N, C-alpha and C positions, 0 to 999 in steps of 0.2 A: 515631360514638357514643362518648361518654366516660362511664365508669362508675366511681364512687368507692365503695369498700367500707370499712366499719369493722366490725371483728369485734364481734358482739353488738349492733350499733347497730340502730336501727329505721328507717333511711332508706337509700334507694338513690338516688344522684344520677345522672340520665341527662341528658347534654348533647346539644347540636345538635338535629337534627330527627328522629332515629331513634326515635320514641316507640312504633313498632310492636312493639318487643321488650320493652316495659316489663313486660308480664305475665310473660314468661319470666324477667326479671331478679328480680321479686318472688318467683317460685317458687324460684329458686336461693337467694335470700336466706333464705326460710323454711327450706330445707334446711340452710343454714349456721347459722341460729339453733338448730335442733335439734341440730346437731353440737356447738355451744357448750354446750348444756344437757347433752348426753351427756358432754362433756369434764369439766364440773364434777362430775357424779356419779362419773365414773371417778376423779377426783382424790380425792374423799371416801372411796371404797372401797379403792383400791389405792395411793394416794399418787402423788407425781410420778414415782417410778421405774417403777411399773406402767404409768402413762400413756406414759412414754417407750418402754417395750417394746411397748405396743399400737400406737404410731405407727411405722410402718416407717421405718427409718433414724433411730432415736432419737438424741438428742444435739443439742447446740446448733449444731453445724456443719452438720448435714444438712438438706437441703431435703426436706420430707416429701411425696414425690411420690405416695404411695399414700393419703394422708389424704384424707378426704372434703372437708375444707375447701380443701385446695390444688387438688383437681380441680374443685370448684365455682367457686372463684375463677378458675382458669385458663380454664374454659369461659366465665364471664361476661366475661372480659377480651377475648374474641374479638369485636371489633366487626364491624358489617356490612361495613366497609371491609376488615378483615382477612379475613373470610370470602370477600369478593369477590376478593381477591388469591389466596387459596387455590384457589377455583374456577377462576379464570383460569389459574393455574399448572397445575392438573391438565388443563384443556382444551388448553392449549398443549403440555403434555407428550404428550398423546394424539395431537395433530396431528403433532408432531415425530417421535414414535415410529413413526407410520404412514407416514412418508415415507422410502423407502429411502435410506440414506446419512446421514440425520440422526439424532443421538443426544441423549439428555438432557444429556450432557457438553457437547456443542456448544451446545445451547440455553441452558444455564446460563451458559456462558462468554460468550455473546453478550449476555445480559441482565444480567449482573452489574454493569456500570457504571450501569445505570439504577436500581439499588436504593439508590444513594447517598442520595437525597432521601427515601426511605421510612422509616417507623418500623421499628424493629428487628424487631418481631413480624411486621409486614406483609411485610418483605423475606424473612425466613426461611420464612414460610409459602408465599410465591410460589415460592421455590427448591425447597422440599420438594414442592410440588405438581407442579412440572416433573419432578423426579426420579421421583416415584411414577408419574405419567402416562406418562413416557417409557419406563420399564421395561416397563410393560404394553403400550403402543402398538406396540412392535416386533413383538409376536406377530401383529398384524393382517396385515402384509405377509408374514410368514413363512408364514401359513396360506393367504392368498389368491393370492399370486404367487410363492411360494417364494423370497422375498428377506427375510432377517431384518433387521428395523429396527435391531437392535443385536446384538453378539456373544452377548448373553445369550439371545437367541431362536433361536440356531442349532439347538439340539436340538428345539425346538418344530416346526420345519418338516418334520422327518422323518415324523412321523405326522400333523401338522396339514394339510400340503398333500396328503398321501395321502387324508385324509378329504374334503378339498375336491374332489379329483378324482373321488371316489366319490359326489358329490352331497350331501355332509353338511357343507357350508361353514358353515351357520348353527350347527349343533351344535358344530363345532370352535371357532368364535369364542366361543360361549357358554361352553364349557368353559374356554377361556383366560381369559375375563373373571372367571368365578366362582373359578377357581383362583388368579388374581392377588389377588382380594379376600381369600380365606382365608389365603393366604401372607402378605399384607401385615399383616393383623390379628395373625397369629402372631408376625411379626417385631416388631410394636409392643409386644406383651407382653414379649418378650425385652428390648427397649429400655428399657421402664419398670422392669423388675425388676433388671437388671444394670448399666445405665449409672451410676446414682447410687452403687451399692455399690462399683463399680470406682473411681469418682471419689473416694469417701471413703477408700478404701485408699491411693490415690495421693497423698493429702494429706501422707503421711509422706515424700515424696520431697524430698531436698535436691539441691544442685547436682550431685554425682557421680552420683546415681541418675537425675536428669533427663538428663544427658549419656549415660549408658549406655542409657537408654530410647530416646533419639533414634538412637543408633547401631544398636540392635536394629531399630527401625522402618525405618531407611533400608536396612539389609541385607535385612530381610524383604521389603520391597517390591521391591527390586532382584532378589532371588532368585526370587520367584514371577512376575515380569514375563515377558512373551513374549520368547523368544529365549534365548541362552546367558547364564549368570551373569555372564560378563565384560562383556557389553554392558549388562546391567542396572546393574552397579557403575560402568561408565564413564559411563552416563547420569546416575547419582546424583552422580558427581564433577563433571560439567558443571554440574548444578544448584547444588552447593555452591560452585563457582567463581563462578557468577553472583551468589550471595548475598554475596560479599565486596566487591562494587562499592559505593562510597559511603563515607560517614564511618564510621570505626571505632566499634564499639559502646561501648567503654570509654574510649578516648582520642580527642580531637577531631582526628583526622588523616584526610585524604582518601586513599582507596585506589582505584586503577584507574578513576577518573572521567574521565581523559583531558582534563581541562579543560572538560568539559561540565557546566554548572550543573544541568541536569535530572537528572544522575546522582549528585549529592551526597547525596541522600536514599536512594540505592540504586536498583536497577532496579525500576520500578513493577510491581506484581503483575498488575494487570489486562491491560496489553498483552501480558504473557507468556502469561497464560491464554488470551486471545483468539487470539494468534498460534499457540500450540502446538496448540490443540484446534479452532479454527474455521478460520483461514486455511490451516493445513496440510491440513485435511480438504478444503477447497475446491480447493487445488492438487492433492491426490491424486485427487479425483473428476474434475477437469478433464483429468487425464492419462489417465483410463480411457475406454473406448469408450462413447459414449452410446447407449442403446437405449430403445425405447418399449415400454410394457407395455399389455396388454389390460385393459379395465375389468371387474372381477369383478361378477357378477350375484348380489345377495343380497336375500332376502326377509325383512323385519324380523319378521314374525309367526312365523317358524320359528326365531328365535334362542333361544327357550326350550325347544327340543327337548333341551337338555343335562340338564334336571332329572331325568328317569328314569335317565339314565346316571350321574349323581352318586349317586343312591340305590343303584344297583347296585354301584358301586365301593366305597362305604363310606368311613369316616373314616380307616382305617389308612394308606392311601397319602398322604392329605393331611397327616396328623400326621408321618409319617416324612419326607416331602419338606420340610415346613416346618422340622423340626428340623435337617435337613442344611443348608438355606439359611441359617438364622439362625446356625448355628455357623460356616459358611464365611464369612459376611459379617463376623463379628466378628474374623476373622483379617486382619491387615494385608495388603492386596494380594490378598485372596481373590477378590472380584469375583463378579458375577452369572453370568458364563459358567462359571466353575468350579463354582458351586453347582448350576447347571442340569445340567451334565454328570454330576456325582456323583449327583444325584437320579435322573436318567434311568438311569444305570448300575445303581443300587440297585433301582429299580423293575423293570428287566429281569431282574436277577439273582434277585429274589424272586418273579417272576411264574411261575405254573404253565405259561404258554405264551410263553416268551421269544422264540421265533422269529417271533411275530406283531408284535413291535416293529419299526417302520419301514414297516409295511404299512397303517397308518391305524387304530390303536386308541386309545381315549380316554386310557388310562393314559400313553401317550406324550406327551400334552399336559398332563395334570394334574401329573405329577411335575416337569418342568422349570419350568412356569409358577408352581407353588406355591413351589418352591425359590428362583427368582430374585427373587420379590417378598418372600419372607421374609428374603432377604438384605439388603433395604433397611434394615429395622430393625436387623439385626445389624451392618451397616456403620456405623450411627450410634453404636454403643456405644463403640468405641475412638476414634472421631473426637471425640465430645463429652467423654468421660471422660479421655482421654490425649492428645488432639491428634494422633492417628494415623489418617489416613483409611483406610477399609476397601477403597475402590476408587477408580477415576478420578473418578467423579462426586462422591463425598464429599471428594476432594482439592480439587475446585473449590469446593464448598460451604464447605470449611475456609477458603478465601480469602475467601468471603463473610462468614463469622463475624468474621474479623479486620478486614475493611473496616467492619463495624458496631461495632467497638470491643470485641468480645468476645474473650476468650482461652480457646480450648478447652483443657481440661486439668483438673487436680485441683480448682481453686477455682471452676469455672464454675457448678456447681449451688448453691454457697453464695452467690456474688456476683451471679448472674443468674437466680435462681430464678423471678422474675417473668416471665422470657422462656422458660424451659425448659418449664414446665407448659403454657402455650398452644401451644408447639411440639409437645409430645407429643399434646395433644388434637387439634391440627390434623393431625397425622400419621394418626390414626385416621379423622378426618373425610375425609381425602384418599382413603382407600381406599373409604369409602362412596360418594364421588363417582365413583371409578373404576367401581364396580359400576353405579351409576345411569346415568352418562353413557355408559359403555361399551356397556351393553345398549341404551340408547335411540338412540345415534348410530352404531352399528356400520356400517350401510350407507354412510353418508357418509364415515366415517373410512377405510373400505376403498378408496374411490375416490381418496384422497390419494396412493395408491401410483403413480398414473398421471401425476402432475405431471411435465412435461418438465424435465429437469435444466438445459437451456440457459436456462431462465427462472429456475430455482431458485438456481443457483450465483451469478449476479450479485447476486441479492438478499442472499445470505449475505455476499458480499464487502462490499456497501454497509453492511449492519448492523454488520459487524465494525469497519470504519473509523470509523463514527459512534460506536460504543461505545467504541473506544479514545480518540477525541477527547473524549468526554464524561467519561471517567475522569480525565484529567489537564488537559484544556482547552489542550493544546499540540499543534502540528504534529509535534513530536518524538515524542510518544506514537504517532501514526499511523505514522510511519516506523519506529519501534521494533517496532510490531506486525507490519508487513510483513516486517521483517528476521527476527523470531522465527518468523513463519510459514514463511519460506523455510528457516530453520534446522530447524524441526520436520519439514517435508517431506523435507529431506535425511536427517534421522535415520530417518524411516520407510522411506525408500528403501533404507537400509542395515540395516534390521531392528533399529534401536535403539528401545527403549520410551520413551514420552514422560512417563508418570506419574512415574518416578523423577526426571526433570529438574525437574518442578514441585515435587515433595516436597523435593528438595534445596534449591531456592530458598526454600521456606517454612520449613523446619526448620533451614536453615543458620545463621541468627542465633542460634537457641536452642542449637544444638550448640556454636557458637563461644563464646558468652557463658558458658555453664555450664562448658565446658572450662577457660576462663581463670580463672573464679571459683574453681573447685575447686583449681587449682594455687596460686592466691594464698592460699587457706585451708589448704592442706596443709603439713605439716611434713616429709613424706616423699616429696615429689614426686608422680609418677604413681601411687604405691602407693595413693593415696586412692581410686582408682577400683575397687580390689578389696578395700577395707577393710571394706565392708559386704556382707552376703550377697546383698542385693537387687541392688546394682550389679554385683557379681561374677557373679551368675547371669545377668543380662541380657547381659553381655559374652560369657560362655561360650555362651549361647544363640545369639548372633550368629555366633560362631566355628563352632559346630556347623552352623548353616544354610549357611555358606560351604562347609564341607567336604562336607556332604551333597549340595548342588546341584552342586558342582564335580565330584564323583565321578559323579553322575547324567548330567552333560553330556559325559562322556568318550566 
């Protein structure tokens, strides 16, 4: 469906065959006409300055994400095809999350090559749907078979599986579904409120500030990654080294390409993503002992047993856990696992009966599931506004944005506002779909936990190689994917984190280019990096992180 809007116009152009949504389009159009009328009256009474203050993010640079017009237009731009990709993404995320060993990161890495031919909004909505569905889907196996579908769901299994063993499986799954919905909506509010403001602030960044910001991001992700700080920094260095392969960014000179024409443009991103997060996971699981799981017995009519429990618990626990999740998500490298752990710990600390945690109480499900889903919105904030992913999944989605020709960072909301509002609207709709699909299909999703891995792993390997070939259309890309997969598996065996490697590869060109530009513009050499308070503060923050985590790891 193609919709063309003209502000204040009297017509809506609807293309193709999707005339069923015409009534909804005219409704939105009438809302927009009323908004235009209100806007004219506002100008007459308060002047342009007053109108600018009334519209959130006033000013010509800002994309007015909270104005009625932008949200109505963003909703109308969601075609039936886009909504189909969003729904399919959420459903796929639920399936992936409900299968032990599979994660949203893995699913997005596998499907990233197939988004090449999609419209930008369609591709981003599909990836967002997988992200949202995958975070929630991991709670299903955590509750039913005591295997977390993702690290974020580790805390959920403590009380969730205990409730399942006590014959309250349906109530536990219903609580996880509703808590995920509440947390996701709260995270979306944080995303809409803070991402544009942070992006507008960062428009003031010049080359020295950008360099310092990238240094801070790389150090922050390396510091909070699993394992010692030295291993995180070493993994980041490996990623930066990979980013130097190919033609020089400022001078047409080949570097480290070893005479391979396919490397002149640098190491392609998608084979690295697929190799690090898909094939390495395949190799890891293939090396583990394969076990079979019993099928859980779930009655759909009892899924709504959670409603009286929610009324008894009240809103305080939801609000507190959502705030923790959104805050942790906005921290580079924070991740869903950290947010779930902190929310669970806080719920236990503030509970009048802390000893009951771990024995099967609803609060032990509500706190971590609300937090790790609120984290999704928080993690989008630094990724969209600064180009710094909040966790492993947003690091892969960052690659998807770049593939679509978008540059995450200060100018994204100004230059791609027509993409951002549909993305935000789609984010909220994704959690509505999580609630609807989750409650309707819980019995079937729970049975996915019993799929035999001897059938699942070959499927993952086949899709990985097909995706690698589709990304570059060369056999070299397939070989590179396998090599990176072996490399990633080796890193995991020696407890080196993978996310810093990917982040170093993605941010390496930005780091190098702004470093060299700053030195070319400087009259005092490297002093330019501490000449502004913002740049100096970021470098000091990076140094403080290194010192703090180095002392903690002693």
